[in-house]
TIRO-2110 file (N, C-alpha, C; in Angstrom, 1 decimal):
// TIRO-2110
0.3, -1.2, -0.5, N, 1, A
0.2, 0.4, -0.2, CA, 1, A
0.9, 1.1, 0.3, C, 1, A
1.3, 1.9, -1.0, N, 2, A
1.4, 3.3, -1.3, CA, 2, A
0.7, 4.4, -0.1, C, 2, A
1.8, 5.1, 0.8, N, 3, A
1.1, 5.4, 1.7, CA, 3, A
1.6, 6.7, 1.4, C, 3, A
1.5, 8.8, 0.8, N, 4, A
1.9, 10.1, 0.9, CA, 4, A
3.5, 9.6, 1.6, C, 4, A
4.1, 10.4, 0.8, N, 5, A
5.7, 10.9, 1.4, CA, 5, A
5.3, 12.5, 2.0, C, 5, A
5.8, 12.8, 3.0, N, 6, A
5.8, 13.7, 4.6, CA, 6, A
7.4, 14.1, 3.0, C, 6, A
7.4, 15.4, 3.4, N, 7, A
8.4, 16.0, 2.7, CA, 7, A
9.4, 17.3, 4.2, C, 7, A
10.3, 16.5, 4.3, N, 8, A
11.2, 17.2, 5.7, CA, 8, A
12.2, 18.6, 5.1, C, 8, A
12.8, 18.1, 4.0, N, 9, A
13.4, 19.7, 3.2, CA, 9, A
13.4, 19.8, 2.2, C, 9, A
14.2, 20.4, 2.1, N, 10, A
13.8, 21.5, 0.1, CA, 10, A
15.2, 20.3, -0.5, C, 10, A
16.0, 20.1, -0.1, N, 11, A
16.7, 18.4, -1.0, CA, 11, A
16.5, 17.6, -1.1, C, 11, A
15.2, 16.9, 0.1, N, 12, A
13.9, 15.6, -0.1, CA, 12, A
13.4, 15.7, -1.2, C, 12, A
12.9, 17.4, -1.3, N, 13, A
11.6, 17.8, -2.3, CA, 13, A
12.7, 18.0, -3.7, C, 13, A
13.5, 18.6, -4.0, N, 14, A
14.6, 18.0, -5.0, CA, 14, A
14.5, 17.1, -5.4, C, 14, A
15.3, 15.5, -4.8, N, 15, A
15.5, 14.4, -4.7, CA, 15, A
13.7, 13.7, -5.8, C, 15, A
13.1, 13.6, -4.9, N, 16, A
12.1, 13.1, -5.1, CA, 16, A
11.1, 14.0, -6.4, C, 16, A
11.4, 15.8, -7.0, N, 17, A
10.7, 15.5, -7.6, CA, 17, A
11.9, 14.9, -9.6, C, 17, A
13.2, 15.3, -9.6, N, 18, A
13.6, 15.1, -10.1, CA, 18, A
14.0, 13.4, -9.9, C, 18, A
13.2, 12.1, -8.8, N, 19, A
13.3, 11.1, -9.3, CA, 19, A
12.2, 10.7, -9.8, C, 19, A
11.6, 11.7, -9.4, N, 20, A
10.1, 11.3, -10.4, CA, 20, A
9.1, 11.8, -12.1, C, 20, A
10.5, 13.3, -12.1, N, 21, A
10.9, 13.6, -13.5, CA, 21, A
11.4, 12.8, -14.5, C, 21, A
12.4, 12.0, -13.3, N, 22, A
13.4, 10.6, -15.0, CA, 22, A
12.8, 9.5, -14.7, C, 22, A
11.4, 9.0, -14.3, N, 23, A
10.1, 7.6, -14.4, CA, 23, A
10.0, 7.8, -14.7, C, 23, A
9.2, 9.1, -15.2, N, 24, A
7.7, 9.4, -15.6, CA, 24, A
6.3, 9.7, -14.9, C, 24, A
6.9, 10.0, -13.7, N, 25, A
5.6, 9.7, -12.4, CA, 25, A
5.2, 11.0, -12.4, C, 25, A
3.7, 11.0, -11.9, N, 26, A
3.4, 12.7, -11.9, CA, 26, A
3.8, 12.1, -10.6, C, 26, A
3.5, 13.8, -10.1, N, 27, A
3.1, 14.3, -8.5, CA, 27, A
2.1, 14.8, -7.9, C, 27, A
1.9, 14.6, -7.1, N, 28, A
0.3, 15.1, -5.9, CA, 28, A
0.8, 15.6, -5.6, C, 28, A
1.1, 16.4, -4.9, N, 29, A
1.4, 17.5, -3.7, CA, 29, A
0.2, 18.2, -2.7, C, 29, A
-0.2, 17.9, -1.5, N, 30, A
-1.0, 18.0, -0.5, CA, 30, A
0.1, 19.2, 0.4, C, 30, A
-0.5, 20.3, 0.4, N, 31, A
0.0, 21.7, 0.7, CA, 31, A
-0.4, 21.6, 2.0, C, 31, A
0.1, 21.2, 3.5, N, 32, A
-1.4, 21.3, 4.1, CA, 32, A
-0.7, 22.0, 5.5, C, 32, A
-1.6, 22.6, 7.3, N, 33, A
-0.7, 22.6, 8.1, CA, 33, A
-1.7, 21.7, 8.6, C, 33, A
-0.9, 21.7, 10.4, N, 34, A
-1.5, 20.9, 11.8, CA, 34, A
-2.7, 21.5, 12.4, C, 34, A
-3.1, 22.5, 11.7, N, 35, A
-3.4, 23.4, 12.3, CA, 35, A
-5.3, 23.6, 11.9, C, 35, A
-4.9, 23.4, 10.9, N, 36, A
-5.6, 23.4, 9.9, CA, 36, A
-7.0, 22.6, 9.5, C, 36, A
-7.3, 22.7, 9.8, N, 37, A
-9.2, 21.3, 10.1, CA, 37, A
-9.3, 20.8, 8.6, C, 37, A
-9.6, 21.7, 7.8, N, 38, A
-10.1, 20.9, 6.7, CA, 38, A
-9.0, 20.4, 6.4, C, 38, A
-7.6, 19.9, 6.1, N, 39, A
-6.4, 19.7, 6.1, CA, 39, A
-6.6, 18.2, 6.6, C, 39, A
-7.1, 17.7, 7.6, N, 40, A
-7.4, 17.1, 8.9, CA, 40, A
-8.8, 16.2, 7.5, C, 40, A
-10.0, 17.2, 7.3, N, 41, A
-10.2, 16.1, 7.0, CA, 41, A
-10.5, 15.2, 5.6, C, 41, A
-9.5, 16.0, 4.7, N, 42, A
-9.2, 15.7, 3.5, CA, 42, A
-7.8, 14.6, 3.8, C, 42, A
-7.4, 14.7, 4.6, N, 43, A
-6.0, 14.1, 4.4, CA, 43, A
-6.1, 12.2, 4.4, C, 43, A
-7.3, 11.4, 5.2, N, 44, A
-7.2, 10.2, 4.9, CA, 44, A
-8.0, 9.8, 3.7, C, 44, A
-8.5, 10.9, 2.2, N, 45, A
-9.0, 10.5, 1.2, CA, 45, A
-7.8, 11.1, 0.3, C, 45, A
-6.9, 11.4, 0.2, N, 46, A
-5.7, 11.4, -0.4, CA, 46, A
-4.4, 9.8, 0.2, C, 46, A
-4.5, 9.8, 1.5, N, 47, A
-4.0, 8.2, 1.3, CA, 47, A
-4.9, 7.7, 0.9, C, 47, A
-5.7, 8.0, 0.6, N, 48, A
-6.9, 6.3, -0.4, CA, 48, A
-6.0, 6.5, -1.4, C, 48, A
-7.0, 7.7, -2.5, N, 49, A
-6.1, 8.3, -4.1, CA, 49, A
-4.8, 7.7, -3.7, C, 49, A
-3.9, 8.0, -2.6, N, 50, A
-2.3, 7.4, -2.8, CA, 50, A
-2.6, 5.8, -2.7, C, 50, A
-3.2, 5.0, -2.8, N, 51, A
-2.8, 3.6, -2.2, CA, 51, A
-3.3, 2.6, -3.5, C, 51, A
-4.5, 4.2, -4.3, N, 52, A
-5.7, 3.4, -5.8, CA, 52, A
-4.6, 3.8, -6.6, C, 52, A
-3.6, 4.3, -6.4, N, 53, A
-2.5, 5.1, -7.4, CA, 53, A
-1.6, 5.2, -8.0, C, 53, A
-0.7, 3.7, -7.5, N, 54, A
1.0, 3.2, -7.1, CA, 54, A
1.4, 4.4, -8.6, C, 54, A
1.6, 4.3, -9.4, N, 55, A
1.7, 4.9, -10.7, CA, 55, A
2.1, 6.5, -10.8, C, 55, A
1.5, 7.8, -9.6, N, 56, A
1.9, 8.7, -9.6, CA, 56, A
2.7, 8.9, -7.2, C, 56, A
3.3, 9.9, -7.6, N, 57, A
3.7, 9.7, -6.0, CA, 57, A
3.4, 11.0, -6.1, C, 57, A
2.8, 10.4, -4.4, N, 58, A
2.3, 11.4, -3.2, CA, 58, A
2.7, 12.4, -2.2, C, 58, A
2.9, 13.6, -2.1, N, 59, A
4.1, 14.4, -1.3, CA, 59, A
3.3, 15.4, -0.3, C, 59, A
2.9, 14.9, 0.6, N, 60, A
2.7, 16.3, 2.1, CA, 60, A
4.0, 17.1, 1.9, C, 60, A
4.2, 18.7, 2.0, N, 61, A
4.3, 19.7, 2.9, CA, 61, A
4.0, 20.4, 3.7, C, 61, A
4.0, 20.2, 4.8, N, 62, A
3.8, 21.2, 6.2, CA, 62, A
4.1, 22.6, 5.5, C, 62, A
3.3, 23.3, 5.4, N, 63, A
3.7, 24.8, 5.3, CA, 63, A
4.2, 25.9, 5.9, C, 63, A
4.3, 25.3, 7.4, N, 64, A
5.2, 25.3, 8.2, CA, 64, A
6.6, 25.0, 8.9, C, 64, A
6.2, 24.4, 8.8, N, 65, A
7.7, 23.3, 8.5, CA, 65, A
8.4, 23.7, 7.3, C, 65, A
8.2, 23.9, 5.8, N, 66, A
8.8, 23.6, 4.7, CA, 66, A
8.1, 24.9, 4.3, C, 66, A
8.5, 26.2, 4.6, N, 67, A
7.7, 27.7, 4.3, CA, 67, A
8.3, 27.3, 3.2, C, 67, A
9.8, 27.9, 2.9, N, 68, A
10.5, 28.4, 2.2, CA, 68, A
10.0, 27.2, 0.1, C, 68, A
9.7, 26.2, 0.8, N, 69, A
8.7, 25.2, -0.8, CA, 69, A
7.2, 25.8, -0.5, C, 69, A
6.9, 26.1, 0.8, N, 70, A
5.6, 26.2, 0.7, CA, 70, A
5.6, 28.4, -0.3, C, 70, A
6.4, 28.4, 0.2, N, 71, A
7.1, 30.3, -0.7, CA, 71, A
6.6, 29.7, -2.2, C, 71, A
7.7, 28.5, -2.7, N, 72, A
7.6, 29.4, -4.2, CA, 72, A
6.4, 28.4, -5.5, C, 72, A
5.4, 27.8, -4.5, N, 73, A
4.6, 27.7, -5.0, CA, 73, A
3.2, 29.0, -4.3, C, 73, A
3.7, 29.9, -4.0, N, 74, A
2.5, 30.6, -3.4, CA, 74, A
1.2, 30.2, -3.0, C, 74, A
2.2, 29.9, -2.4, N, 75, A
0.7, 28.6, -1.0, CA, 75, A
0.1, 30.3, -0.6, C, 75, A
-1.0, 30.3, 0.0, N, 76, A
-2.2, 31.3, 0.8, CA, 76, A
-2.9, 30.9, 1.4, C, 76, A
-3.9, 29.5, 0.4, N, 77, A
-4.8, 28.7, 1.6, CA, 77, A
-4.7, 27.0, 1.8, C, 77, A
-4.9, 26.7, 2.9, N, 78, A
-4.8, 25.0, 2.9, CA, 78, A
-6.0, 24.4, 3.1, C, 78, A
-5.7, 23.5, 2.2, N, 79, A
-5.1, 22.7, 2.1, CA, 79, A
-5.3, 22.9, -0.1, C, 79, A
-3.5, 23.4, -0.6, N, 80, A
-3.5, 23.4, -1.7, CA, 80, A
-2.9, 22.5, -2.2, C, 80, A
-3.2, 21.6, -3.3, N, 81, A
-3.2, 20.4, -3.9, CA, 81, A
-2.4, 21.1, -5.4, C, 81, A
-1.5, 20.5, -6.0, N, 82, A
-0.7, 20.6, -7.8, CA, 82, A
-0.6, 19.6, -7.8, C, 82, A
-0.6, 19.3, -9.2, N, 83, A
-0.2, 18.0, -10.1, CA, 83, A
0.6, 18.6, -10.7, C, 83, A
2.0, 17.7, -10.3, N, 84, A
3.2, 17.7, -11.2, CA, 84, A
3.4, 17.0, -12.2, C, 84, A
4.0, 17.2, -13.4, N, 85, A
4.3, 16.5, -14.6, CA, 85, A
5.6, 17.5, -14.4, C, 85, A
7.2, 16.5, -15.4, N, 86, A
8.1, 16.7, -15.9, CA, 86, A
8.5, 18.5, -14.8, C, 86, A
8.4, 18.0, -14.0, N, 87, A
8.8, 19.7, -13.0, CA, 87, A
7.9, 20.9, -13.5, C, 87, A
6.5, 20.2, -13.8, N, 88, A
5.6, 21.9, -14.4, CA, 88, A
4.4, 21.9, -13.6, C, 88, A
3.4, 22.4, -13.1, N, 89, A
2.9, 22.7, -12.7, CA, 89, A
1.5, 21.9, -14.0, C, 89, A
0.7, 21.3, -13.4, N, 90, A
-0.5, 21.5, -14.3, CA, 90, A
-2.1, 20.9, -14.5, C, 90, A
-2.2, 20.7, -12.7, N, 91, A
-2.9, 21.3, -11.4, CA, 91, A
-3.0, 21.5, -10.8, C, 91, A
-4.6, 22.8, -10.5, N, 92, A
-3.8, 22.6, -9.2, CA, 92, A
-6.0, 22.9, -8.3, C, 92, A
-5.8, 22.9, -7.0, N, 93, A
-6.5, 23.1, -6.8, CA, 93, A
-6.8, 23.6, -5.0, C, 93, A
-7.9, 24.2, -4.9, N, 94, A
-7.6, 24.7, -3.1, CA, 94, A
-8.7, 24.2, -3.1, C, 94, A
-8.8, 23.9, -1.9, N, 95, A
-9.6, 24.1, -1.2, CA, 95, A
-9.8, 21.7, -0.6, C, 95, A
-10.6, 21.3, 0.2, N, 96, A
-11.4, 20.3, 1.0, CA, 96, A
-11.9, 19.5, 0.3, C, 96, A
-11.7, 19.7, -1.1, N, 97, A
-12.7, 19.6, -1.9, CA, 97, A
-12.7, 17.7, -2.7, C, 97, A
-13.2, 16.0, -1.6, N, 98, A
-12.5, 14.9, -2.1, CA, 98, A
-12.9, 14.6, -3.5, C, 98, A
-14.0, 15.2, -3.9, N, 99, A
-14.6, 14.4, -5.5, CA, 99, A
-13.5, 15.6, -6.5, C, 99, A
-13.4, 16.5, -6.6, N, 100, A
-12.0, 17.5, -7.6, CA, 100, A
-10.9, 17.2, -6.9, C, 100, A
-10.7, 16.3, -5.9, N, 101, A
-9.3, 16.0, -5.1, CA, 101, A
-9.4, 14.7, -6.4, C, 101, A
-10.0, 14.0, -6.1, N, 102, A
-10.2, 12.5, -6.8, CA, 102, A
-9.9, 13.0, -8.2, C, 102, A
-11.1, 14.1, -9.1, N, 103, A
-10.5, 14.0, -10.2, CA, 103, A
-8.9, 14.8, -11.3, C, 103, A
-8.7, 15.5, -9.2, N, 104, A
-7.5, 16.1, -10.1, CA, 104, A
-6.6, 15.1, -10.6, C, 104, A
-6.7, 13.9, -9.9, N, 105, A
-5.6, 12.4, -8.9, CA, 105, A
-6.2, 11.9, -10.7, C, 105, A
-7.1, 11.9, -11.0, N, 106, A
-7.0, 11.0, -12.1, CA, 106, A
-7.4, 11.7, -13.4, C, 106, A
-7.2, 12.6, -14.0, N, 107, A
-6.6, 13.5, -14.6, CA, 107, A
-5.5, 13.6, -15.1, C, 107, A
-4.3, 13.7, -14.7, N, 108, A
-2.8, 13.1, -14.7, CA, 108, A
-2.1, 12.0, -14.1, C, 108, A
-2.9, 11.4, -13.4, N, 109, A
-2.3, 10.8, -12.4, CA, 109, A
-1.5, 9.9, -14.2, C, 109, A
-1.2, 9.0, -15.0, N, 110, A
-1.1, 9.0, -16.2, CA, 110, A
-0.5, 7.3, -16.4, C, 110, A
-0.3, 6.4, -16.8, N, 111, A
-0.2, 5.6, -16.7, CA, 111, A
0.5, 4.6, -16.0, C, 111, A
-0.6, 3.5, -15.5, N, 112, A
0.0, 2.6, -14.4, CA, 112, A
0.8, 1.5, -15.1, C, 112, A
1.8, 0.4, -14.9, N, 113, A
3.1, 1.7, -14.4, CA, 113, A
3.8, 2.5, -15.4, C, 113, A
4.3, 3.4, -14.4, N, 114, A
4.4, 5.4, -15.2, CA, 114, A
6.0, 4.6, -16.5, C, 114, A
5.8, 5.8, -17.8, N, 115, A
6.6, 4.9, -18.6, CA, 115, A
7.9, 6.4, -18.3, C, 115, A
9.4, 6.4, -18.4, N, 116, A
9.8, 6.4, -17.9, CA, 116, A
10.3, 7.8, -19.6, C, 116, A
10.3, 8.6, -19.4, N, 117, A
11.2, 10.4, -20.5, CA, 117, A
11.7, 8.6, -21.3, C, 117, A
13.2, 8.5, -21.1, N, 118, A
13.7, 7.6, -22.0, CA, 118, A
13.2, 6.2, -22.0, C, 118, A
12.6, 5.9, -21.9, N, 119, A
12.2, 4.5, -22.0, CA, 119, A
10.6, 4.7, -23.2, C, 119, A
10.4, 6.1, -23.9, N, 120, A
9.9, 6.2, -24.8, CA, 120, A
10.2, 6.6, -25.8, C, 120, A
12.1, 6.7, -26.0, N, 121, A
12.9, 6.6, -26.7, CA, 121, A
13.5, 5.0, -27.0, C, 121, A
13.7, 4.1, -25.9, N, 122, A
14.0, 2.6, -26.3, CA, 122, A
13.1, 2.3, -26.9, C, 122, A
11.7, 2.5, -27.2, N, 123, A
11.1, 0.9, -27.3, CA, 123, A
11.4, 1.4, -29.5, C, 123, A
11.4, 0.0, -29.9, N, 124, A
11.5, -0.5, -31.4, CA, 124, A
10.7, 0.8, -32.5, C, 124, A
11.3, 1.0, -32.8, N, 125, A
9.7, 1.8, -33.7, CA, 125, A
8.9, 3.2, -33.5, C, 125, A
9.9, 2.9, -32.5, N, 126, A
9.6, 4.4, -32.1, CA, 126, A
9.6, 6.1, -32.7, C, 126, A
8.9, 6.9, -32.3, N, 127, A
9.4, 8.3, -32.7, CA, 127, A
10.7, 8.8, -32.1, C, 127, A
11.9, 9.8, -32.0, N, 128, A
12.5, 10.7, -32.0, CA, 128, A
11.8, 11.6, -31.1, C, 128, A
12.7, 11.8, -29.3, N, 129, A
12.6, 12.7, -29.0, CA, 129, A
11.6, 14.5, -29.4, C, 129, A
11.2, 14.6, -28.6, N, 130, A
11.0, 15.9, -30.4, CA, 130, A
11.5, 17.1, -28.6, C, 130, A
12.5, 18.0, -29.3, N, 131, A
12.9, 19.0, -28.7, CA, 131, A
12.7, 20.6, -29.8, C, 131, A
12.5, 21.5, -28.3, N, 132, A
12.0, 22.3, -27.9, CA, 132, A
13.3, 23.7, -27.2, C, 132, A
14.1, 23.7, -28.2, N, 133, A
15.0, 24.4, -28.3, CA, 133, A
14.3, 26.2, -28.1, C, 133, A
END
């Protein structure tokens, strides 16, 4: 059963983001606070989605403990959720809406198992990677 990873440092954040990018995984991150009631209400649903979507990297970031990460994402309300693919934000949800959170995950989860960007180029008869310079 896959559970969300609580991020405890910027270095850990950077390592997970890079590893997820290299593996072709989408990241869904929950910016939360210990004192936030709605954050506590939505946490079990976030955990459930993590267990149901092993192809996605689920992260939790406490905005008080990791303020630099929260500031980088301009977090002003909790909970705020982001879907991140290839180091770019592709979806956002503010608030503790279980149906909208499930939709965000479904919309951006990607294939199970995930396909690493380099694996796409290794397949026989595959098209070359597109480069935008």
